[in-house]
Each structure stands twice: as C-alpha cells, then as structure tokens.
C-alpha positions as CSV (number, residue, x, y, z in Angstrom):
1,X,52.8,34.1,-7.8
2,X,53.0,31.0,-5.7
3,X,51.5,27.8,-7.2
4,X,51.4,24.2,-5.8
5,X,53.0,21.7,-8.2
6,X,49.9,19.5,-8.6
7,X,47.8,22.4,-9.9
8,X,47.5,23.7,-13.4
9,X,49.1,27.0,-14.4
10,X,46.6,29.2,-16.1
11,X,45.6,32.8,-16.3
12,X,44.7,34.1,-12.8
13,X,41.0,35.2,-12.6
14,X,40.5,38.9,-12.1
15,X,37.8,40.9,-10.3
16,X,37.0,42.5,-13.7
17,X,36.3,39.1,-15.2
18,X,34.1,38.1,-12.2
19,X,32.1,41.4,-12.5
20,X,31.5,40.8,-16.2
21,X,30.4,37.2,-15.5
22,X,28.0,38.4,-12.8
23,X,26.6,41.2,-15.1
24,X,26.0,38.7,-17.9
25,X,24.4,36.1,-15.6
26,X,22.0,38.7,-14.1
27,X,20.8,39.7,-17.6
28,X,20.3,36.1,-18.6
29,X,18.5,35.4,-15.3
30,X,16.2,38.3,-15.9
31,X,15.4,37.1,-19.5
32,X,14.7,33.6,-18.3
33,X,12.7,34.7,-15.4
34,X,10.4,36.7,-17.7
35,X,10.1,33.7,-20.0
36,X,9.2,31.4,-17.1
37,X,6.4,33.8,-16.0
38,X,4.6,33.2,-19.3
39,X,5.4,29.5,-19.4
40,X,2.5,27.7,-17.8
41,X,4.1,24.3,-18.3
42,X,6.7,24.9,-15.6
43,X,5.3,24.0,-12.2
44,X,6.3,22.6,-8.8
45,X,5.1,19.1,-8.1
46,X,4.0,17.8,-4.8
47,X,4.8,14.7,-2.7
48,X,2.3,11.8,-3.3
49,X,2.1,8.1,-2.7
50,X,0.3,6.8,-5.8
51,X,3.4,5.4,-7.4
52,X,5.3,4.6,-4.2
53,X,4.9,0.8,-4.8
54,X,5.5,1.0,-8.6
55,X,7.6,-2.0,-9.7
56,X,9.6,-0.5,-12.6
57,X,12.5,1.7,-11.5
58,X,15.9,3.0,-12.6
59,X,18.6,4.4,-10.3
60,X,21.6,6.7,-10.3
61,X,24.1,6.4,-7.5
62,X,27.1,8.7,-7.1
63,X,29.8,9.3,-4.4
64,X,29.5,12.2,-2.1
65,X,32.9,12.7,-0.5
66,X,35.1,13.2,-3.5
67,X,37.6,15.9,-2.2
68,X,41.2,15.1,-3.0
69,X,42.7,16.7,0.1
70,X,41.7,17.9,3.6
71,X,41.8,21.6,2.6
72,X,38.8,21.0,0.3
73,X,36.7,19.2,2.8
74,X,34.7,22.3,3.8
75,X,33.5,22.8,0.3
76,X,32.6,19.1,0.0
77,X,30.7,19.3,3.3
78,X,28.9,22.4,2.0
79,X,28.0,20.5,-1.1
80,X,26.6,17.6,0.9
81,X,24.6,20.0,3.0
82,X,23.1,21.7,-0.1
83,X,22.1,18.3,-1.5
84,X,20.5,17.5,1.9
85,X,18.4,20.7,1.6
86,X,17.6,20.3,-2.1
87,X,16.3,16.7,-1.9
88,X,13.7,17.7,0.6
89,X,12.0,19.5,-2.3
90,X,12.4,16.5,-4.6
91,X,12.0,13.2,-2.7
92,X,8.6,11.6,-3.2
93,X,7.2,13.9,-5.9
94,X,5.1,12.4,-8.7
95,X,5.0,13.9,-12.2
96,X,1.9,13.3,-14.3
97,X,2.2,12.1,-17.9
98,X,3.5,14.7,-20.4
99,X,4.3,17.2,-17.7
100,X,7.7,18.9,-17.8
101,X,10.0,18.6,-14.8
102,X,12.2,21.6,-14.3
103,X,15.1,21.5,-11.9
104,X,14.9,25.1,-10.8
105,X,11.1,25.1,-11.0
106,X,11.1,22.3,-8.4
107,X,14.1,23.2,-6.2
108,X,13.8,27.0,-6.2
109,X,16.6,29.5,-5.8
110,X,19.5,28.3,-3.7
111,X,20.3,31.1,-1.2
112,X,21.2,31.5,2.5
113,X,17.6,32.4,3.5
114,X,16.5,28.9,2.3
115,X,19.3,27.1,4.2
116,X,21.9,26.7,1.5
117,X,25.6,27.3,2.3
118,X,28.9,27.6,0.4
119,X,29.7,24.4,-1.6
120,X,31.9,23.5,-4.5
121,X,31.2,24.9,-7.9
122,X,33.2,24.6,-11.1
123,X,33.6,28.0,-12.7
124,X,36.1,29.1,-15.3
125,X,38.5,26.2,-14.7
126,X,38.5,26.5,-10.9
127,X,36.5,24.8,-8.1
128,X,35.2,27.8,-6.0
129,X,33.0,28.0,-3.0
130,X,29.5,29.5,-3.8
131,X,26.2,29.5,-2.0
132,X,24.3,26.5,-3.3
133,X,27.5,25.0,-4.8
134,X,27.4,21.3,-5.5
135,X,23.8,21.0,-6.7
136,X,25.2,19.9,-10.1
137,X,25.7,16.5,-8.6
138,X,21.9,16.3,-8.1
139,X,21.2,17.6,-11.7
140,X,23.8,15.1,-13.0
141,X,22.0,12.2,-11.2
142,X,18.6,13.3,-12.4
143,X,19.8,13.5,-16.0
144,X,21.6,10.1,-15.7
145,X,18.4,8.6,-14.3
146,X,16.3,10.3,-17.1
147,X,18.5,8.7,-19.7
148,X,18.2,5.3,-18.1
149,X,14.4,5.7,-18.0
150,X,14.4,6.7,-21.7
151,X,12.6,10.0,-20.8
152,X,12.4,12.9,-23.2
153,X,15.1,15.5,-22.5
154,X,13.6,19.0,-23.1
155,X,16.6,21.0,-21.9
156,X,20.1,20.0,-20.8
157,X,23.4,21.8,-20.7
158,X,26.7,19.9,-20.4
159,X,29.6,21.2,-18.2
160,X,32.0,23.3,-20.3
161,X,34.8,21.2,-18.8
162,X,35.0,17.6,-17.8
163,X,36.5,16.5,-14.4
164,X,38.0,13.1,-14.2
165,X,35.7,10.6,-12.5
166,X,32.5,12.6,-13.0
167,X,29.4,11.7,-15.0
168,X,30.6,14.3,-17.5
169,X,33.2,11.8,-18.7
170,X,30.3,9.6,-19.9
171,X,28.4,12.6,-21.3
172,X,25.7,12.0,-18.7
173,X,26.0,15.3,-16.9
174,X,23.8,18.3,-16.7
175,X,25.0,21.6,-15.3
176,X,22.6,24.1,-13.8
177,X,22.9,27.8,-12.9
178,X,20.0,29.8,-11.5
179,X,17.8,30.2,-13.4
180,X,18.7,30.3,-17.0
181,X,20.8,27.1,-17.2
182,X,18.2,24.4,-16.3
183,X,17.5,20.7,-16.6
184,X,14.1,19.8,-18.0
185,X,12.6,16.5,-19.0
186,X,9.2,14.7,-19.3
187,X,7.6,11.3,-19.7
188,X,4.7,10.0,-21.7
189,X,3.7,8.1,-18.5
190,X,3.4,9.3,-14.9
191,X,6.5,8.6,-12.8
192,X,7.9,9.2,-9.3
193,X,11.2,10.7,-8.2
194,X,12.9,9.5,-5.0
195,X,16.1,11.0,-3.8
196,X,18.1,10.3,-0.6
197,X,21.6,10.5,0.8
198,X,23.2,7.6,2.7
199,X,26.5,8.2,4.5
200,X,28.5,8.2,1.3
201,X,26.2,8.4,-1.7
202,X,23.5,10.4,-3.5
203,X,20.9,8.0,-4.7
204,X,18.2,9.1,-7.2
205,X,15.5,6.7,-8.3
206,X,12.7,7.0,-10.8
207,X,9.6,4.7,-10.5
208,X,6.7,4.0,-12.9
209,X,4.0,1.4,-13.3
210,X,5.0,0.8,-16.8
211,X,8.4,-0.3,-18.2
212,X,10.5,2.8,-19.0
213,X,11.8,1.0,-22.1
214,X,8.3,1.2,-23.6
215,X,7.9,5.0,-23.3
216,X,7.5,6.9,-26.6
217,X,9.4,10.2,-27.0
218,X,8.4,13.2,-29.1
219,X,10.5,14.6,-31.8
220,X,10.8,18.1,-30.3
221,X,14.4,19.5,-30.5
222,X,16.5,19.5,-27.3
223,X,17.7,22.8,-25.9
224,X,21.3,22.0,-24.8
225,X,25.0,23.0,-24.8
226,X,27.4,20.1,-25.4
227,X,30.8,19.7,-23.9
228,X,34.1,19.1,-25.8
229,X,34.5,15.7,-24.2
230,X,38.1,16.5,-23.2
231,X,39.1,15.8,-19.6
232,X,40.9,18.6,-17.8
233,X,42.5,19.2,-14.5
234,X,41.1,22.1,-12.4
235,X,42.4,24.3,-9.7
236,X,40.8,24.5,-6.3
237,X,40.5,27.8,-4.4
238,X,41.1,25.9,-1.2
239,X,44.5,24.5,-2.2
240,X,45.9,25.9,-5.4
241,X,48.2,28.4,-3.6
242,X,47.7,31.2,-6.1
243,X,47.8,34.0,-3.5
244,X,47.5,36.7,-6.1
245,X,44.0,35.5,-7.0
246,X,41.2,37.4,-5.4
247,X,39.4,34.1,-4.8
248,X,42.3,32.6,-2.9
249,X,41.1,31.3,0.4
250,X,42.8,31.6,3.7
251,X,43.3,28.5,5.8
252,X,39.9,27.4,6.9
253,X,39.2,27.7,10.6
254,X,36.0,25.7,10.5
255,X,36.5,22.4,12.5
256,X,35.6,19.6,10.1
257,X,35.3,16.1,11.2
258,X,33.3,17.3,14.2
259,X,30.8,15.0,15.8
260,X,27.5,16.0,17.4
261,X,26.0,14.0,20.3
262,X,22.2,14.4,20.4
263,X,20.9,13.1,23.7
264,X,17.7,13.2,25.8
265,X,17.1,11.5,29.1
266,X,20.2,11.0,31.2
267,X,21.8,7.5,31.3
268,X,25.0,6.8,33.3
269,X,26.1,4.3,30.8
270,X,25.8,6.7,27.8
271,X,27.3,9.6,29.8
272,X,30.4,7.5,30.4
273,X,30.5,6.5,26.8
274,X,30.3,10.1,25.6
275,X,33.1,11.1,28.0
276,X,35.3,8.3,26.7
277,X,34.6,8.9,23.0
278,X,34.3,12.7,22.6
279,X,36.9,14.9,20.9
280,X,37.7,18.5,21.7
281,X,35.8,19.8,18.6
282,X,32.7,17.8,19.3
283,X,29.3,19.3,20.2
284,X,26.8,18.1,22.8
285,X,23.1,18.7,22.3
286,X,21.1,18.4,25.6
287,X,17.5,19.3,26.5
288,X,18.9,21.5,29.2
289,X,22.0,21.6,31.4
290,X,20.7,19.3,34.1
291,X,23.5,20.0,36.6
292,X,23.0,23.7,36.3
293,X,19.2,23.5,36.6
294,X,19.4,20.7,39.2
295,X,17.5,18.3,37.0
296,X,19.0,14.8,37.5
297,X,17.1,13.4,34.5
298,X,19.3,15.6,32.3
299,X,22.5,15.5,34.3
300,X,24.9,15.0,31.4
301,X,28.6,15.8,31.9
302,X,29.1,18.8,29.7
303,X,32.8,19.3,30.4
304,X,35.2,18.8,27.4
305,X,32.9,19.6,24.5
306,X,33.6,22.6,22.3
307,X,30.0,23.7,22.5
308,X,26.9,22.6,24.5
309,X,23.6,23.5,22.8
310,X,20.3,23.4,24.8
311,X,16.6,23.4,23.9
312,X,15.3,24.9,27.1
313,X,11.9,26.1,25.9
314,X,11.0,22.8,24.3
315,X,12.1,20.9,27.4
316,X,9.9,23.1,29.7
317,X,6.9,22.7,27.4
318,X,7.4,18.9,27.5
319,X,7.6,18.9,31.3
320,X,4.5,21.0,31.6
321,X,2.5,18.7,29.2
322,X,3.8,15.6,30.9
323,X,2.6,16.7,34.3
324,X,-0.9,17.0,33.0
325,X,-1.1,13.4,31.8
326,X,-1.6,10.0,33.5
327,X,1.4,7.9,34.3
328,X,0.4,5.3,31.7
329,X,-1.8,5.2,28.6
330,X,-2.1,6.1,25.0
331,X,-2.2,9.9,25.7
332,X,1.2,9.8,27.4
333,X,2.7,7.7,24.6
334,X,1.4,10.1,22.0
335,X,2.8,13.1,23.9
336,X,6.2,11.4,24.3
337,X,6.4,11.0,20.5
338,X,5.1,14.5,19.8
339,X,7.7,16.1,22.1
340,X,10.5,13.9,20.8
341,X,9.7,15.2,17.4
342,X,9.8,18.8,18.6
343,X,13.1,18.3,20.5
344,X,14.5,16.7,17.3
345,X,13.4,19.7,15.3
346,X,15.0,22.1,17.8
347,X,18.3,20.2,17.6
348,X,18.1,20.1,13.8
349,X,17.9,23.9,13.6
350,X,21.2,24.1,15.6
351,X,23.1,21.5,13.5
352,X,25.8,23.1,11.3
353,X,27.1,21.7,8.0
354,X,30.5,21.0,9.5
355,X,29.0,18.2,11.6
356,X,29.9,15.1,9.6
357,X,29.1,12.5,12.3
358,X,26.2,12.2,14.7
359,X,25.5,10.1,17.7
360,X,21.8,10.2,18.5
361,X,19.4,9.0,21.2
362,X,17.1,6.4,19.9
363,X,13.8,8.2,20.6
364,X,15.0,11.1,18.3
365,X,16.2,8.8,15.6
366,X,13.1,8.3,13.3
367,X,12.3,12.0,13.3
368,X,15.9,12.9,12.5
369,X,16.0,10.3,9.8
370,X,12.8,11.6,8.3
371,X,14.0,15.2,8.3
372,X,17.0,14.2,6.1
373,X,19.6,15.5,8.6
374,X,21.3,12.1,8.7
375,X,21.9,12.0,4.9
376,X,25.6,12.3,4.0
377,X,26.6,11.7,7.6
378,X,27.9,8.7,9.5
379,X,25.8,8.1,12.6
380,X,25.6,5.9,15.6
381,X,22.5,5.2,17.8
382,X,22.3,5.2,21.6
383,X,19.8,2.4,21.9
384,X,17.6,2.5,25.0
385,X,14.5,0.6,23.8
386,X,13.5,-2.3,21.6
387,X,12.9,-1.1,18.0
388,X,9.3,0.0,17.6
389,X,8.6,-3.0,15.3
390,X,9.9,-5.5,17.9
391,X,8.3,-3.6,20.8
392,X,4.8,-3.7,19.2
393,X,5.2,-7.4,18.3
394,X,6.2,-8.1,21.9
395,X,3.1,-6.2,23.2
396,X,0.9,-8.1,20.7
397,X,2.4,-11.4,22.1
398,X,1.6,-10.3,25.6
399,X,-1.9,-9.3,24.7
400,X,-2.6,-12.6,22.9
401,X,-1.8,-14.3,26.3
402,X,-3.8,-11.9,28.4
403,X,-6.5,-10.3,26.2
404,X,-8.3,-9.0,29.4
405,X,-5.4,-6.5,29.9
406,X,-6.4,-2.9,29.6
407,X,-2.9,-1.7,28.8
408,X,-1.2,-4.2,26.5
409,X,-3.0,-2.9,23.4
410,X,-3.7,0.7,24.3
411,X,-1.3,2.3,21.9
412,X,0.6,1.5,18.7
413,X,2.8,3.9,16.7
414,X,1.9,5.1,13.2
415,X,3.4,3.0,10.4
416,X,5.5,5.8,9.0
417,X,7.3,6.1,12.3
418,X,8.0,2.4,12.6
419,X,9.3,2.3,9.0
420,X,11.5,5.4,9.5
421,X,13.1,3.7,12.5
422,X,13.7,0.5,10.6
423,X,15.4,2.3,7.7
424,X,17.5,4.5,10.0
425,X,18.7,1.5,12.1
426,X,19.6,-0.3,8.9
427,X,21.8,2.6,7.8
428,X,23.3,3.3,11.3
429,X,27.0,2.7,11.5
430,X,26.9,1.4,15.1
431,X,24.4,0.6,17.8
432,X,25.4,1.4,21.4
433,X,23.5,-0.1,24.3
434,X,24.0,-1.8,27.7
435,X,20.8,-3.8,27.1
436,X,21.6,-7.4,26.2
437,X,18.3,-8.2,24.4
438,X,18.6,-5.1,22.2
439,X,22.3,-5.9,21.5
440,X,21.4,-9.4,20.3
441,X,19.3,-7.8,17.6
442,X,22.4,-6.2,16.0
443,X,25.2,-8.7,16.4
444,X,27.3,-7.3,13.5
445,X,27.3,-3.6,14.6
446,X,26.6,-3.4,18.3
447,X,28.9,-2.1,21.0
448,X,27.6,-3.6,24.3
449,X,28.2,-1.4,27.3
450,X,28.4,-2.6,30.9
451,X,25.5,-1.5,33.2
452,X,26.6,1.0,35.8
453,X,26.0,-0.5,39.2
454,X,24.6,1.8,41.9
455,X,27.1,2.7,44.5
456,X,26.4,1.1,47.9
457,X,28.1,3.0,50.8
458,X,29.3,0.8,53.7
459,X,27.7,3.4,56.0
460,X,24.3,2.6,54.4
461,X,24.4,-1.1,55.1
462,X,21.0,-2.2,56.5
463,X,19.9,-5.2,58.5
464,X,17.2,-7.0,56.5
465,X,13.9,-7.1,58.3
466,X,12.4,-10.6,58.1
467,X,8.6,-11.0,58.0
468,X,6.7,-14.2,58.8
469,X,6.6,-14.9,55.1
470,X,9.1,-15.0,52.3
471,X,8.9,-11.6,50.7
472,X,9.1,-11.0,46.9
473,X,9.4,-7.5,45.5
474,X,8.0,-6.7,42.1
475,X,9.8,-3.5,41.2
476,X,7.2,-1.9,38.9
477,X,3.5,-1.0,38.6
478,X,0.8,-3.6,38.0
479,X,0.8,-3.2,34.2
480,X,0.6,-6.0,31.6
481,X,4.0,-5.3,29.8
482,X,5.8,-5.9,33.1
483,X,4.6,-9.5,33.3
484,X,2.0,-9.1,36.1
485,X,-0.3,-11.8,34.6
486,X,2.6,-14.2,34.5
487,X,3.7,-13.4,38.0
488,X,0.1,-13.7,39.3
489,X,-0.1,-17.2,37.7
490,X,3.3,-18.2,39.0
491,X,2.4,-17.2,42.6
492,X,-0.9,-19.1,42.8
493,X,-0.6,-21.4,45.8
494,X,2.8,-20.0,46.9
495,X,2.9,-18.9,50.5
496,X,4.7,-15.6,49.9
497,X,4.2,-11.9,50.5
498,X,4.4,-9.6,47.5
499,X,5.4,-6.0,47.6
500,X,4.5,-3.9,44.5
501,X,6.5,-0.7,43.8
502,X,3.8,1.1,41.9
503,X,0.1,1.6,41.1
504,X,-2.4,-1.2,40.3
505,X,-3.1,0.0,36.7
506,X,-4.7,-3.3,35.5
507,X,-7.5,-2.9,38.1
508,X,-8.0,-2.5,41.8
509,X,-8.9,-6.2,42.2
510,X,-6.0,-7.6,40.2
511,X,-4.2,-9.1,43.3
512,X,-7.4,-10.2,45.1
513,X,-6.6,-13.3,47.2
514,X,-2.8,-12.6,47.4
515,X,-0.8,-11.2,50.3
516,X,0.1,-7.9,48.6
517,X,1.4,-4.6,49.9
518,X,1.9,-1.6,47.6
519,X,4.8,0.5,48.9
520,X,8.2,1.9,48.0
521,X,9.3,2.4,51.5
522,X,12.4,0.4,52.6
523,X,11.8,-2.2,49.9
524,X,15.4,-3.3,49.8
525,X,15.3,-4.1,53.5
526,X,12.2,-6.2,53.1
527,X,13.1,-8.1,49.9
528,X,14.1,-11.8,50.0
529,X,13.8,-11.9,46.2
530,X,13.2,-9.4,43.4
531,X,11.2,-10.6,40.4
532,X,10.5,-8.9,37.1
533,X,9.1,-11.2,34.4
534,X,8.5,-8.3,32.0
535,X,7.8,-8.4,28.3
536,X,9.2,-4.9,28.0
537,X,11.8,-3.4,30.3
538,X,14.2,-0.7,29.1
539,X,15.5,0.8,32.4
540,X,16.2,-2.0,34.9
541,X,17.6,0.3,37.5
542,X,15.8,-1.3,40.5
543,X,17.1,-4.7,39.4
544,X,20.6,-3.3,39.5
545,X,19.9,-1.8,42.9
546,X,18.9,-5.2,44.2
547,X,22.0,-6.9,42.8
548,X,24.2,-4.2,44.3
549,X,22.6,-4.9,47.6
550,X,23.2,-8.7,47.2
551,X,19.5,-9.5,46.8
552,X,18.8,-12.3,44.3
553,X,17.0,-11.3,41.2
554,X,14.8,-13.3,38.7
555,X,14.2,-11.4,35.5
556,X,13.0,-12.1,32.0
557,X,15.3,-11.8,29.0
558,X,13.5,-8.6,28.1
559,X,15.1,-6.9,31.0
560,X,18.4,-6.9,29.3
561,X,20.6,-7.9,32.2
562,X,21.9,-11.2,31.1
563,X,25.5,-10.0,31.6
564,X,24.9,-9.0,35.3
565,X,26.1,-11.4,38.0
566,X,23.4,-12.2,40.6
567,X,20.5,-12.3,38.0
568,X,18.7,-15.5,37.0
569,X,17.3,-15.0,33.5
570,X,14.1,-16.7,32.3
571,X,12.4,-16.6,28.9
572,X,9.8,-14.0,28.3
573,X,6.3,-15.3,29.3
574,X,7.7,-18.6,30.8
575,X,5.4,-19.0,33.9
576,X,6.7,-22.5,34.8
577,X,10.3,-21.3,34.9
578,X,9.3,-18.3,36.9
579,X,7.5,-20.4,39.4
580,X,10.4,-22.8,39.7
581,X,12.9,-20.1,40.3
582,X,10.7,-18.5,43.0
583,X,10.3,-21.9,44.8
584,X,14.0,-22.6,44.5
585,X,14.9,-19.2,46.0
586,X,12.4,-19.8,48.9
587,X,13.9,-23.2,49.6
588,X,17.4,-21.8,49.5
589,X,16.6,-18.9,51.7
590,X,17.5,-19.0,55.4
591,X,13.9,-19.4,56.5
592,X,12.7,-20.4,59.9
593,X,11.9,-24.1,59.9
594,X,8.1,-23.6,59.9
595,X,8.3,-21.3,56.8
596,X,10.7,-23.7,55.0
597,X,8.2,-26.6,55.4
598,X,5.1,-24.8,54.1
599,X,5.9,-23.1,50.8
600,X,2.4,-23.6,49.4
601,X,-1.1,-22.7,50.5
602,X,-4.5,-23.6,49.1
603,X,-6.1,-20.9,47.0
C-alpha cells in the first residue's frame, strides 16, 4: 500500500463495505420516502416578492474554494457547480408562518438528469467524489442562518466527523443524504430565503418583517444526530495515494482553471484582446464561425482555443427576426434583448463545470447573471455599451431637451434587467473596453484598450472633391440620440453643406431650410469635417475612418474617443461648443477667399 505522508493511515474501504452502505441507504430511503408521501406538511415553496424588501435579516457566508491541493480542485469545482444548480430552487422562496422547510423537499434529488455532477462528499473518513457532492455546504449555511434567526429546528443531523475549518467545529453544521437525512425547520412568522454565490463565497440570507429575536419556538423535540465534537483529519480520494483502494482516482485529465470567452458581435479590439489573453485550454463561444460562414459581423479568430462552441440555430433565428423589423424603434430593441437572452441560454447549456473563469460580452451579462452561471466563477466583461441605467438616464436627458423627438423615449428596459446588470457589473473582476466614457465609470477595475484604426492603403488615397460650400458629414441617421437636435441648432445660420449617412427617422422635414444631402457615396472624399454630437454612441467606426483619412472630427464625450488623436471632444449636449468648433474648422480650412469671408447666412 502506498500512502502520502500527509494523509491518515486507516483501514482501506472495501467494495463489500460500500455495497452494505448502499443497501442500508436504499432501505432507509424507501422508508423515508413512504413517510413523506403521507406527510402533508412537506412541500415545495415558490419564489415570491412579498418579503423582498423586509428589513430584518440574518446571513451565513462561507468560503467556496477550500481544496488543499490542486489534485482536489475537480471535486471542489463539482461542489461549486452543484451549489449553483441547487440555489436556483432556493433563492427567493418565501415560507409562510408555521410551515416546515425541508431541504430535500425544496431541492429535490441530486442526479445527473437534473444537472448535478461529481462533487466532494465526506464518507467513512474520506472525501470522495459523488453526484451532488458538496450540497452539505448549503445545508450547513441554512442551519447556521436558522440558528441566527432563532428558528425552530425540526430535524438536523450533525456530521459524524468534524473537518477543521468547517461549521461543524462550531456545532453549526447539518449533513444531508437523500432523502432520509434531512434538514427541516420552521418559523412562527413568514420569512424569505435568498441564496447566491459570488466568486468565492456561498451567501445565504433569511429575511422577515419582524425581528427574528422575537420569534417564539414550540417545545417539540428535535430529530437529530449529534457529532462527537472531535476534529479529525480525513483522506481524499484525489490525493491520498492508497492505490489498493477501489475508490482511488487516477490522475484527472479534466483541464481545470479553464476560461470561457462568451462573445457576440465581432469587435476588432476585443478579438485582439482574446488572442493576447487566451490560454491553450480555454474555450470560445461564438454565435457562429463568421470566417467559415463568411459573416464579417461574427469574424472572430478561432485559432488557438481548445474548443470553439457555436449557437448556429439561435443565430439564424435572430437574423431572420431582425430582417423583419425596422432599423430603429422599440420593437427592434425588444427583439435584441429577447435574442440576447436566447443566445445566453444556448451558451449556458454548453458551459461545463470545469470552467472557473468567464469573459462575457456585455449584452449577455444580465441574462447570464440572472441564470446563476456566474456564481462561484471569476468573470470579466467586454463592455461595448453604457450600462443600461446610465444609458436610459442619458436618453431621458436628451428627451428633456428635445421632447418633440419621436425616438428618444420610445423604449426603456424592464427594471429587473437594469438591476441584474448593475449587480453583475458590481461583482465583475474587470471591465474591458476601448470606449473612454465607459472606462471612466469603472476607474478601479477597467482595462482600457486602444481603438483599432482602419487600415488606409496608399493605393486608395483619394483627392478630396471640394464643393462650393464647406461640407460637414454627420455619420449617422437623423435620430435623437445621435445629437441631431443639437447639430441642427448649431448649424443655424452657418453657410455649410451637410451630408447625412442615414435615414431621416425624426421626420421628413427635420432638415427643412438646410443644405442637406443624404448619401453614403464617397463621403470621405467630400468631407471637410466630420461631426457627431451624440448622446449615445457605442461603435464610432466612421469617426475612426475619418481620423485614419486625416479628416478632422468633432465628437461628444459620449462617442468614447477621447484618446484618439485628431478628435476634438465636446461635452454631451453642448450646442455652443459644437458651433464654435464648426466655425473654427471652417476658418482654418483652406477655403476659397469668397467662402472664407461668408461663413454665415440669414435663416
């Protein structure tokens, strides 16, 4: 027998002992199952919001990643995954007064069919991998919170052995084993259970509208098994080295420490970031392989990842629905959110428990957070847009200035979505973005990327065509969030020609009285100045095109290009500064003398 020095020498478990244990447990499970069938007091509670804002609360917080060496990490990761699955049945439930909470009655059986995997379980002095292993950490936390809340304990069983550092050392543990070893408690007043995982902790919280200290308990006897309070060292099937034991595990081939990159629309900045930061075991999740399908909007570099997982069906459904909608409006925004949710669900189904880190595109973030998949994992966010809360405040600000706009108030996200994003961003390890305004919102944890400038081939140099008037290009549609009301006001009386690169969504007469052309043809050749005073701009690609072609740019801070040479930045909504910069550019431009002398016209 080979035995590592740090492990305890004890009798090696045999297959006969294991068979006897299984036989006994099956009989006990059958007996308890029959008892539960006739026990109308055991029920499953539903999620509710009646006590969500209750002021009295108690909390139990315990560490997740407690493995002592790398060989045990696969069991700890399995435990964390099992907790992730279990708390979906627990978080947000509300238990009426005098109703009995049963751990197994609420969670149900832990098996593969329901998404549980092998996690760590203490059995006969050894930590062994079993399906659903690790749920004792949840039952421990529930029991600990129940004691803090002064609830009535109806049934509780202590672990037969105490592991150093666990709640069992304080006699605040509750072991469970389907279905005959249960944890049950109740309260004289209604209460709510909230459970979540952050990157490193399991957090269980009880809430009530009345102080827990005032609750009165009954005198019913407690069904329980007590421990002997003596701390022991235990062996671990992943590292004990007892090769003669039938439970002894071979070296794990599962790649732990693996990171998953969950992306959506292609971004050259993020693609470069992924290539620089991926490891050979990492996994890439893409809507589809854009290079293979010749879809430039999904043209992510897939080389160098251990696996590339696609959601082709979801992506084609999204494309079909998108083609049937108008380019702007509430219906399109709702569809974008709906399909982001479906893409997130598709990705979630493909996530494996050995993924311990995630890097996720922002539009998928609130849905992934709400699903619980980020619990117990470190995660970073590829930030493309303003957070929903800031975005909607910005649109509200624009609408307060231009209430006649048909687009600035046409859509707002549901509150739960906004709140989910706020909570997720708060828990994110790092925010990654090239957008300077977004970066400024997260000064303590943002990695600011450089914008990728478009390549300009010398063979494509063009000779700028000069019109009789100074030509300003507005690189967007006529829509309120792009600052068209501010631009229109700034251009009043200015003798300039305006080229619009999009539709006039604010109304066909929006630019009446101005010299305006709506075209995308040869706009770089015609532009003397590119102007974008947007309230919201997340993809300033045309501004970067202009800069790359040495065309001066005036843009609002919302465009996120403060770190780009050749861009003059003005404050959002600042009409006076916008007008000043336009006039300054006109005066500095190499205009014919007649044009230079007549910058303004009567309107």
